SEGU-67139 format. One record per residue: residue in three letters; z, y, x of N, C-alpha, C, O in turn. Coordinates in Angstrom, 1 decimal, decimal comma. Each point is the difference from the previous one (the first is absolute). Layout:
% SEGU-67139
    r    n.up  n.north  n.east   ca.up  ca.north  ca.east    c.up  c.north  c.east    o.up  o.north  o.east
  ALA       Z        Y       X       Z         Y        X       Z        Y       X       Z        Y       X
...
% end
This chain:
% SEGU-67139
    r    n.up  n.north  n.east   ca.up  ca.north  ca.east    c.up  c.north  c.east    o.up  o.north  o.east
  UNK    59,2      9,5    60,0     0,2      -0,3     -1,4     0,5     -1,5    -0,2    -0,9     -0,8    -0,3
  UNK     2,1      0,5     0,6     0,4      -1,4      0,1     0,7     -0,4    -1,5     0,0     -1,2    -0,4
  UNK     0,5      2,1    -0,1     0,8      -0,4     -1,3    -1,1      0,1    -1,1    -0,9      0,8     0,0
  UNK     1,1     -1,6    -1,1    -0,9      -0,1     -1,2     0,2      1,4    -0,7     1,0      0,6     0,0
  UNK    -2,1     -0,3    -0,7    -0,1       1,2     -0,7    -0,5     -0,4    -1,4    -0,8     -0,9    -0,1
  UNK     1,2      1,6    -1,0    -0,5      -0,1     -1,2    -1,2      0,9    -0,1    -0,2      0,9     0,8
  UNK    -0,7     -1,2    -1,8    -1,1       1,0      0,0     0,4      1,5    -0,2    -0,7      0,9     0,5
  UNK     1,7     -0,7    -1,2     0,5       1,3     -0,2     0,6      0,6     1,3    -0,1      1,2     0,3
  UNK     0,7     -2,0     0,5     0,5       0,5      1,3    -1,1      0,2     0,9     0,1      0,9     0,9
  UNK    -1,3     -1,5    -1,0    -1,2       0,0      1,0    -0,8      1,2    -0,5    -0,9      0,3     0,8
  UNK     1,1      0,4    -1,8    -0,9       1,1     -0,5     0,1      1,2     1,1    -1,1      0,5     0,4
  UNK     2,2     -0,1     0,0     0,2       1,2      0,9    -0,7     -0,4     1,4    -0,7      0,8     0,6
  UNK     0,9     -2,1    -0,2    -0,8      -0,4      1,3    -1,4      0,1    -0,1    -0,7      0,5     0,8
  UNK     0,2     -1,1    -1,9    -1,4       0,1     -0,2    -0,5      1,3    -0,2    -1,1      0,3     0,5
  UNK     1,7      0,7    -1,2    -0,3       1,3      0,0    -0,1      0,6     1,3    -0,9      0,8     0,2
  UNK     1,7     -1,1     0,7     0,0       0,6      1,4    -1,4     -0,4     0,6    -0,8      0,8     0,5
  UNK     0,5     -2,0    -0,7    -1,3      -0,5      0,6    -1,3      0,8    -0,6    -0,9      0,3     0,7
  UNK     1,1      0,0    -1,8    -1,2       0,6     -0,8     0,0      1,7     0,3    -0,9      0,7    -0,2
  UNK     2,0     -0,3     0,8     0,1       1,5      0,2    -1,0      0,4     1,1    -0,5     -0,8     0,8
  UNK     0,1      2,0    -0,8    -1,0       0,5      0,9     0,3     -0,4     1,5    -1,0     -0,2     0,8
  UNK     2,2      0,2    -0,4     0,3      -0,4      1,4     0,4     -1,5     0,1     0,4     -0,4     1,1
  UNK    -0,4     -0,3    -2,2     0,2      -1,4      0,1    -1,3     -0,9     0,3    -1,1      0,5     0,2
  UNK     1,4     -1,8     0,0    -1,1      -0,9      0,3    -1,4      0,2    -0,7    -1,1      0,0     0,5
  UNK     1,3      0,2    -1,9    -1,3       0,2     -0,8    -0,6      1,3     0,1    -1,2      0,1     0,0
  UNK     1,9      0,9     0,1    -0,3       1,4      0,2    -0,8      0,1     1,2    -1,1      0,6    -0,1
  UNK     1,6     -1,1     1,2    -0,7      -0,1      1,3    -1,4     -0,8    -0,1    -1,0      0,3     0,6
  UNK     1,1     -1,5    -1,4    -1,1      -0,8     -0,1    -1,2      0,6    -0,6    -1,1     -0,2     0,3
  UNK     1,6      1,2    -1,3    -1,1       0,7     -0,8    -0,7      1,0     1,0    -1,1      0,4    -0,3
  UNK     1,8      0,0     1,4    -0,7       0,7      0,9    -0,7     -0,6     1,1    -0,5      0,6     0,9
  UNK     0,5     -2,0    -1,0    -0,7      -0,9      0,9     0,8     -0,5     1,2    -0,5     -0,6     1,0
  UNK     1,8      0,9    -1,1     1,0      -0,3      1,1     0,6     -1,3    -0,4     1,0      0,0    -0,8
  UNK    -1,5     -1,2     1,3     0,6      -1,1     -0,3     1,0     -0,6     1,0    -0,4     -0,4     1,1
  UNK     1,6      0,3    -1,6     1,2      -0,4      0,7     0,3     -1,4    -0,1     0,6     -0,4    -1,1
  UNK    -0,9     -0,4     2,0     0,1      -1,4     -0,2     1,5     -0,4     0,0     0,4     -1,0    -0,6
  UNK     0,4      1,7     1,2     1,5      -0,1     -0,1     0,5      0,4    -1,4     0,9     -0,7    -0,6
  UNK    -1,5      1,6     0,0     0,3       0,4     -1,3    -0,2     -1,1    -1,1     0,7     -0,2    -1,0
  UNK    -1,8     -0,6     1,2    -0,2      -1,1     -0,9     1,0     -1,0     0,1     0,3     -0,7    -1,0
  UNK     0,2      0,6     2,3     1,2      -1,0      0,1     1,2      0,5    -0,7     0,8     -0,8    -0,5
  UNK    -0,6      2,0     0,4     1,2       0,7     -0,7    -0,3     -0,2    -1,6     0,9     -0,3    -0,9
  UNK    -2,1      0,4     0,5    -0,3      -0,2     -1,4     0,2     -1,5    -0,2     0,9     -0,4    -0,8
  UNK    -1,5     -0,5     1,4     0,2      -1,4     -0,2     1,5     -0,3    -0,1     0,4     -0,7    -1,0
  UNK     0,4      1,1     1,9     1,4      -0,4      0,1     0,7      0,6    -1,4     0,9     -0,7    -0,6
  UNK    -1,3      1,9     0,2     0,5       0,5     -1,1    -0,2     -0,8    -1,4     0,9     -0,2    -0,8
  UNK    -2,3     -0,1     0,8    -0,5      -0,9     -1,2     0,8     -1,3     0,0     0,4     -0,4    -1,0
  UNK    -0,2     -0,3     2,2     0,5      -1,3      0,1     1,6      0,0    -0,6     0,6     -0,9    -0,5
  UNK     0,0      2,1     0,9     1,4       0,1     -0,4     0,3      0,2    -1,5     1,2     -0,2    -0,5
  UNK    -2,2      0,5    -0,2     0,1       0,2     -1,5     0,2     -1,3    -0,7    -0,8     -0,9     0,1
  UNK     1,9      0,9    -0,9     0,2      -1,3     -0,7    -0,2      0,4    -1,7     0,5      1,0    -0,6
  UNK    -1,3     -1,8     0,1    -0,4       0,4     -1,5     0,6     -1,0    -0,8    -0,2     -1,2     0,2
  UNK     1,0      1,6    -1,2     0,6      -0,9     -1,1    -1,0     -0,1    -1,1    -0,4      1,0    -0,5
  UNK    -0,1     -2,1     0,2    -0,9      -0,4     -1,1     0,5      0,5    -1,4    -0,8      0,3    -0,8
  UNK     2,0     -0,2     0,7     0,5       0,5     -1,2     0,3      1,4    -0,3     0,6      0,4    -1,0
  UNK    -1,0      0,4     1,9     0,1       1,4      0,0    -1,4      0,8     0,1    -0,7     -0,4     0,9
  UNK     0,3      1,3    -1,7    -1,2       0,6      0,2     0,0      0,9     1,1     1,1      0,6     0,3
  UNK    -2,5     -0,5     0,4     0,1       0,8      1,1    -0,2      1,5    -0,4    -0,7      0,3    -0,9
  UNK     1,3      0,6     1,8    -0,1       1,3     -0,4    -1,4      0,5     0,1    -0,7     -0,4     1,0
  UNK     0,1      1,3    -1,8    -1,4       0,4      0,0    -0,3      0,6     1,4    -1,1     -0,3     0,5
  UNK     2,1      1,1     0,1    -0,3       0,6      1,3    -0,2     -1,0     1,0    -0,9      0,1     0,9
  UNK     1,6     -1,2    -0,9    -0,1      -1,0      0,9    -1,4     -0,7     0,1    -0,6     -0,2     1,1
  UNK     0,0      0,0    -2,3    -1,1      -0,6     -0,2    -1,1      1,0     0,6    -0,9     -0,4     0,7
  UNK     1,0      1,7    -1,0    -1,1       0,9      0,3     0,0      0,3     1,5    -1,0      0,4     0,6
  UNK     2,1     -0,7     0,1     0,1       0,1      1,5    -0,4     -1,2     0,7    -0,1      0,0     1,2
  UNK     0,0     -1,1    -2,0    -0,3      -1,4      0,7    -1,4     -0,5    -0,3    -0,7     -0,3     0,9
  UNK     0,2      0,2    -2,0    -1,3      -0,4     -0,4    -1,1      0,5     0,7    -0,9     -0,8     0,3
  UNK     0,9      2,1     0,0    -1,0       0,7      0,5    -0,2     -0,1     1,5    -1,1      0,3     0,6
  UNK     2,1     -0,8     0,1     0,0      -0,1      1,5    -1,2     -0,8     0,5    -0,8      0,6     0,8
  UNK     0,5     -1,6    -1,0    -1,3      -0,7      0,5    -1,3      0,7    -0,2    -0,8      0,1     1,0
  UNK     0,6      0,4    -2,2    -1,1       0,8     -0,2    -0,1      1,3     0,9    -1,0      0,3     0,6
  UNK     2,2      0,4    -0,6     0,0       1,2      0,7    -0,3     -0,1     1,5    -0,5      0,8     0,7
  UNK     1,0     -1,9    -0,2    -0,1      -0,4      1,3    -1,5     -0,3     0,2    -0,6      0,6     1,0
  UNK     0,0     -1,2    -1,7    -1,4      -0,5      0,2    -1,0      1,3     0,0    -1,0      0,1     0,7
  UNK     1,4      0,9    -1,7    -0,8       1,1     -0,2     0,1      1,0     1,3    -0,8      0,9     0,1
  UNK     1,9     -1,2     0,7     0,1       0,9      1,2    -0,9     -0,5     1,3     0,0      0,7     1,0
  UNK    -0,6     -1,7    -1,1    -0,7      -0,6      1,2    -1,1      1,1     0,5    -0,1      0,1     1,2
  UNK    -0,6      0,5    -1,9    -0,8       0,9      0,5     0,7      1,2     0,7    -0,5      0,4     1,1
  UNK     1,6      0,0    -1,5     0,7       1,2      0,6     0,6     -0,6     1,2     0,1      0,7     1,0
  UNK     0,5     -2,0    -0,9     0,5      -0,5      1,3    -1,3     -0,2     0,9     0,3      0,3     1,2
  UNK    -1,4     -0,7    -1,4    -1,1      -0,2      0,8    -0,4      1,4     0,6    -0,2      0,1     1,2
  UNK     0,2      0,9    -2,0    -0,4       1,4      0,4     1,0      0,4     1,1    -0,4      0,8     0,9
  UNK     1,6     -1,3    -1,0     1,1       0,5      1,1     0,0     -0,9     1,1     0,9      0,1     0,9
  UNK    -1,8     -1,1    -1,0     0,1      -1,0      1,2     1,0     -1,1    -0,1     0,3     -0,7     1,0
  UNK     0,2      0,5    -2,2     1,1      -0,9     -0,2    -0,5     -1,4    -0,1    -1,3     -0,1    -0,1
  UNK     2,0     -0,9     0,0    -0,2      -1,4      0,1    -0,3     -0,5    -1,4     1,0     -0,5    -0,6
  UNK    -2,1      0,6     0,1    -0,5      -0,2     -1,6     0,3     -1,6     0,0     0,5     -0,5    -1,1
  UNK    -0,8     -0,3     1,9     0,1      -1,6      0,0     1,5     -0,2    -0,3     0,3     -0,7    -1,0
  UNK     0,6      1,3     1,8     1,3      -0,2     -0,1     0,6      0,4    -1,4     0,9     -0,6    -0,5
  UNK    -1,4      1,9     0,0     0,4       0,5     -1,3    -0,4     -1,2    -1,1     0,9     -0,4    -0,8
  UNK    -2,2      0,0     0,9    -0,5      -1,1     -1,0     1,0     -1,2     0,1     0,5     -0,5    -1,1
  UNK    -0,2      0,0     2,3     1,0      -1,2     -0,1     1,2      0,4    -0,6     0,5     -0,8    -0,9
  UNK     0,1      2,0     1,2     1,3       0,5     -0,5    -0,2      0,1    -1,5     0,9     -0,4    -0,8
  UNK    -2,0      0,8     0,3    -0,1       0,1     -1,5     0,2     -1,3    -0,7     0,6     -0,1    -1,1
  UNK    -1,1     -1,1     1,6     0,1      -1,2     -0,4     1,5     -0,5     0,2     0,6     -0,6    -0,9
  UNK    -0,2      0,9     1,9     1,7      -0,2      0,2     0,7      0,5    -1,0     0,8     -0,7    -0,7
  UNK    -1,0      1,9     0,5     1,0       0,8     -1,1    -0,4     -0,5    -1,4     0,8     -0,3    -0,8
  UNK    -2,1      0,0     0,6    -0,4      -0,6     -1,3     0,6     -1,3    -0,2     0,4     -0,3    -1,1
  UNK    -0,2     -0,5     2,1     0,7      -1,3     -0,1     1,5      0,2    -0,3     0,6     -0,7    -0,8
  UNK     0,0      1,6     1,4     1,4       0,5     -0,2     0,2      0,3    -1,4     0,9     -0,5    -0,6
  UNK    -1,8      1,4     0,1     0,2       0,5     -1,4    -0,2     -1,1    -1,0     0,6     -0,1    -1,0
  UNK    -1,5     -0,8     1,4    -0,4      -1,1     -0,9     1,3     -1,0    -0,2     0,4     -0,6    -1,0
  UNK     0,2      0,6     2,2     1,2      -1,0     -0,1     1,3      0,8    -0,6     0,8     -0,7    -0,5
  UNK    -0,8      1,9     0,5     0,9       0,8     -0,6    -0,1      0,2    -1,4     1,0     -0,2    -0,7
  UNK    -2,3      0,5     0,2    -0,3       0,4     -1,4    -0,6     -1,2    -0,7     0,1     -0,1    -1,2
  UNK    -0,6     -0,9     1,9    -0,6      -1,1     -0,7    -1,5      0,5    -0,1    -0,3      1,1     0,3
  UNK    -0,4     -2,1    -0,6    -1,6       0,2     -0,5    -0,1     -0,7    -1,4     0,7     -0,8    -0,4
  UNK    -1,8      1,3    -0,4    -0,3      -0,3     -1,3    -0,3     -1,6     0,0    -0,3     -0,5    -1,1
% end
């Protein structure tokens, strides 16, 4: 994902990640794909937000939930023998990307 995306253009890509077979769907089953978090980060970094245009509601719903969702899956990842410490580091990494993208209060 090298070209910049608008939030609206990013929605279908984010939805694929949330799909049952996508990064978050697999994470929900305890399957933590460290390559998948790289894909997620690359996608989020490609998004360009114009401060003068309201964000689509669907975009917000697909992004604000990411760090919490990832944290909540730690027990499932542990049960499957996954690297929970790496998951925790990646949650911080993705939270920082989202803070940069969306801003903080």
